[in-house]
C-alpha positions as CSV (number, residue, x, y, z in Angstrom):
1,M,0.1,0.0,0.1
2,L,2.9,2.4,1.0
3,K,5.1,1.5,-2.7
4,I,1.6,2.6,-4.6
5,A,0.7,5.3,-2.3
6,G,5.2,6.9,-2.8
7,L,4.5,6.1,-6.8
8,R,0.7,8.5,-6.7
9,Q,3.1,11.1,-4.8
10,L,5.8,10.9,-7.5
11,Y,3.5,11.3,-10.0
12,H,2.4,13.9,-8.2
13,T,5.4,16.3,-8.2
14,M,6.3,14.9,-11.4
15,S,3.3,16.1,-13.2
16,G,3.2,19.4,-11.3
17,L,6.6,19.9,-11.6
18,S,6.8,19.3,-15.2
19,L,3.7,21.4,-15.8
20,V,5.1,24.8,-14.2
21,L,8.7,24.0,-16.9
22,I,6.2,24.2,-19.5
23,I,4.7,27.4,-18.3
24,A,7.1,29.3,-17.3
25,Y,8.7,28.9,-21.0
26,L,5.5,30.1,-22.9
27,D,3.9,33.6,-23.0
28,E,0.9,34.0,-21.0
29,V,-1.6,34.1,-22.9
30,T,-0.5,30.9,-24.8
31,D,0.0,29.7,-20.7
32,V,-4.1,30.1,-20.4
33,Y,-5.1,28.5,-23.8
34,L,-3.0,25.4,-22.3
35,I,-4.3,25.7,-19.0
36,S,-7.7,25.6,-19.8
37,A,-7.6,23.2,-22.6
38,L,-6.2,20.8,-20.2
39,F,-8.8,21.9,-17.5
40,F,-11.8,20.9,-20.9
41,I,-10.0,17.8,-21.3
42,A,-9.6,16.7,-17.7
43,L,-13.9,17.8,-17.4
44,V,-14.6,16.3,-20.1
45,I,-12.7,12.3,-19.1
46,E,-14.5,12.6,-15.8
47,A,-17.5,13.4,-16.5
48,A,-17.7,10.7,-19.0
49,R,-15.9,8.1,-16.3
50,L,-18.4,9.2,-13.7
51,Y,-21.7,9.0,-15.8
52,L,-20.4,5.8,-18.2
53,P,-19.4,3.0,-15.4
54,G,-17.7,1.0,-18.1
55,I,-15.2,3.9,-19.2
56,N,-14.8,4.2,-15.2
57,R,-14.2,0.9,-15.3
58,I,-11.3,1.3,-18.1
59,F,-10.2,4.5,-16.2
60,I,-9.5,2.9,-12.7
61,K,-7.9,-0.4,-14.4
62,Y,-4.9,1.6,-16.3
63,F,-4.9,4.8,-13.6
64,G,-6.4,3.2,-11.0
65,V,-2.7,3.1,-8.8
66,L,-2.7,7.2,-8.9
67,M,-5.7,7.2,-7.3
68,R,-7.2,7.1,-4.1
69,D,-9.9,5.1,-3.1
70,E,-12.7,8.3,-2.4
71,E,-11.7,9.1,-6.1
72,T,-13.2,6.3,-7.8
73,G,-16.8,7.5,-7.7
74,N,-15.3,11.4,-7.0
75,P,-13.0,13.2,-9.8
76,T,-9.8,13.1,-8.8
77,G,-7.2,15.4,-7.7
78,T,-6.4,16.2,-11.1
79,L,-9.6,18.0,-12.2
80,Y,-9.3,20.3,-9.2
81,Y,-5.2,20.8,-9.4
82,L,-6.1,22.4,-13.0
83,S,-9.0,24.9,-11.3
84,G,-6.7,25.8,-8.8
85,V,-4.1,26.4,-11.8
86,L,-6.7,28.6,-14.0
87,I,-8.4,30.4,-11.2
88,S,-5.0,31.4,-10.1
89,I,-3.2,32.3,-14.0
90,L,-6.2,34.4,-14.6
91,L,-5.8,36.6,-11.6
92,F,-2.4,36.8,-10.3
93,P,1.2,37.6,-11.5
94,K,2.7,34.4,-14.1
95,E,5.9,34.1,-11.4
96,I,3.3,34.1,-8.2
97,V,1.6,31.1,-9.7
98,L,4.6,29.3,-10.5
99,F,5.7,29.4,-7.0
100,S,2.3,28.5,-5.7
101,M,1.9,25.2,-8.4
102,T,5.5,24.6,-7.5
103,V,4.5,24.7,-3.4
104,L,1.3,21.7,-4.4
105,A,3.8,19.9,-7.1
106,V,6.7,19.7,-4.2
107,G,5.1,20.2,-0.6
108,D,1.8,18.3,-0.7
109,P,3.9,14.6,-1.5
110,I,6.4,15.8,1.1
111,A,3.9,16.8,4.3
112,F,2.5,12.7,3.4
113,I,5.4,11.2,3.5
114,V,7.3,13.0,6.3
115,G,3.6,12.2,8.2
116,S,3.2,8.1,7.1
117,N,6.9,7.3,8.0
118,F,7.8,10.3,10.9
119,G,4.6,11.5,12.0
120,R,4.1,11.4,15.3
121,F,2.7,14.6,17.0
122,R,-1.4,14.3,15.7
123,I,-3.3,17.5,13.8
124,G,-6.6,15.8,13.1
125,R,-5.9,13.7,10.3
126,K,-2.5,15.4,9.5
127,S,0.5,15.0,11.2
128,L,2.7,18.3,12.8
129,E,6.0,16.6,11.7
130,G,4.0,16.6,7.6
131,S,3.6,20.0,8.0
132,L,7.4,21.1,8.3
133,G,8.0,19.0,6.4
134,F,6.2,20.6,3.6
135,L,6.9,23.8,4.6
136,T,10.4,23.5,4.8
137,A,10.3,21.6,0.8
138,S,8.4,24.0,-0.5
139,I,10.8,27.0,1.2
140,I,14.6,25.1,-0.4
141,T,12.8,24.5,-3.6
142,G,11.5,28.0,-3.6
143,F,15.4,29.2,-3.0
144,L,16.4,26.5,-5.2
145,L,14.8,27.3,-8.2
146,H,14.2,31.1,-7.4
147,K,15.3,31.8,-11.3
148,L,11.8,30.7,-12.8
149,W,10.2,33.7,-10.4
150,G,12.9,35.9,-9.9
151,N,10.6,39.0,-9.3
152,L,9.3,36.8,-5.8
153,S,11.4,38.5,-2.3
154,G,12.5,35.8,0.3
155,P,9.8,36.9,2.4
156,V,6.8,36.6,-0.5
157,I,7.9,33.1,-1.4
158,I,8.4,32.3,2.5
159,T,5.2,33.3,2.7
160,G,3.3,31.2,-0.4
161,A,5.1,28.0,1.4
162,L,4.0,28.9,4.8
163,T,0.5,29.6,3.2
164,G,0.0,26.0,1.4
165,T,1.1,24.0,4.6
166,I,-1.6,26.0,6.6
167,V,-4.3,25.3,3.6
168,E,-3.1,21.6,3.1
169,L,-2.9,21.4,7.2
170,I,-6.7,23.0,7.6
171,P,-9.3,20.2,7.0
172,L,-11.3,21.9,5.1
173,K,-14.1,20.1,2.8
174,I,-12.2,21.8,-0.6
175,N,-9.7,19.3,-2.3
176,D,-6.6,21.4,-1.6
177,N,-5.4,20.8,-5.0
178,L,-7.4,23.6,-5.7
179,T,-7.2,25.6,-2.6
180,I,-3.0,25.7,-2.0
181,P,-2.1,27.2,-5.7
182,V,-5.2,30.0,-4.9
183,A,-4.6,30.6,-1.6
184,A,-0.6,30.9,-1.8
185,S,-1.0,33.1,-5.1
186,A,-3.5,35.4,-3.1
187,A,-0.9,35.3,0.0
188,M,1.8,35.9,-2.0
189,H,0.6,38.4,-4.5
190,L,-1.1,40.4,-1.8
191,L,2.5,40.9,0.0
192,S,3.9,41.6,-2.6
193,F,2.0,44.9,-2.8
194,Y,4.4,45.9,0.3
195,V,8.0,44.2,0.3
196,T,10.2,44.2,-2.9
């Protein structure tokens, strides 16, 4: 079970960072078209599999290893993720969105891995250790890949990582693949008015 979960986390990170790198080297109009197209494709696939059991069975057969149990009869995290990215890219500056996407792509899987293996201090269904892993991984990645979001200051990067950590920890009913990029982008955008 942990091996399957690990594979899912690897997919989460690799697909998320791949999209970050693709968007980083496209112009902003193309970014919107690309994310909109991906969102529409995901929406069609999700609608088809949720309303046509035969398609859902085929989907689960080939992609079930990457899905959580609750996703077999509900939309997958991919649809929520693309929703969050699309909302963010329409509302906030590109460099902020790129980092918020990275916070989710890196922080969320690390939180799961650290929390599952080393979590002792529980906070609801999550752990303090997992949250610290999320925060640390996000900040380190933020500074390692700073050239992708060169206009963001250290405090803004830390704010994005901290906001993502808090949103991941809070037991919201909305999927955090949507809430993390939007909340992190909003917090960084707000702070960027006061910190350069």
